[in-house]
N, C-alpha and C positions, 0 to 999 in steps of 0.2 A: 504494500500500500504506500503510495507516494504522499508526502505531506505538502501542504500549501505554504507559500510565503505571501505576506501582505504588504501593501504600500498604501499610505494615506496621503492624499493630495488636497490641501485646503482650497476652497473656491469661494470667491465673493464677487458679486456683480460689480461693485465699484473697482475692485482690483482688475477685473477682466477688461471692462470697456470704459471705465471712467464715468463721470456723472452725466454726460450727455448721451451715452449709449442707449439703445433701445433693448427691449426684451429679446428681440430677434437677434441682435448682435450678441447678447449674452448667451442665448441658446446655441448659436453658431460657434462661439468660442468654447463652450463646454463640449459640444460635439467634437470639435477638433482635438480637444484635450483627451477625450475618451478614445477617439480613433488613433491618435498618436501612441497612446499607451497600448492599445490593442495590437498595433503593428510591432510592438516590442514584446508581445506575448502575454500582456496583462489583460485580465478580464474584469470588468466592472462587477463588483461583488455586492456593494451596498452604498447608500448615501446617508450620511449622518448629519442632522441639523445640530449646530452648536451655538452657544452664546458665550463670548469671552468678555470678561470685564477688564477694560483698560484703566489702570490706576490713574487717579487725578494727579495733576502736576503739583509742584510745591505750593504755589499760592492758592490754587483751587482746593487742595487738600486742607490747607490752613483755614479756608473759608467754609469747610464742611462738606465739600463734594466727595462722593464715594467713588466716582469713576463713571465711565461710559460703557454700556453694553454694545458689543459689535456682534451681529448675527452673521453666520456664514455656514457653509456646507462643507463637509469633508467627503470626497469620493474615495471609497475603499476599493482597491484593486487587488486581485489575487492571481497567482499562477502556481503551477506545480513546481516543486523544488527539485 
């Protein structure tokens, strides 16, 4: 029995196409990402939604800010080891 190895790739709409991009631009960029990994033998295994808290800066922290939540998705790829 062969074991699998996994690779996680974070994805965010703002990272991919910037603030002025459309949802079609985003879907095309994600499609390209999936296809380029597939060409290297990786198979899309799962998509995980995450939220990361970015700590407040020095002054904002002193003023009581807790930080900012940034939502993103992680594409999980797998292939046989």
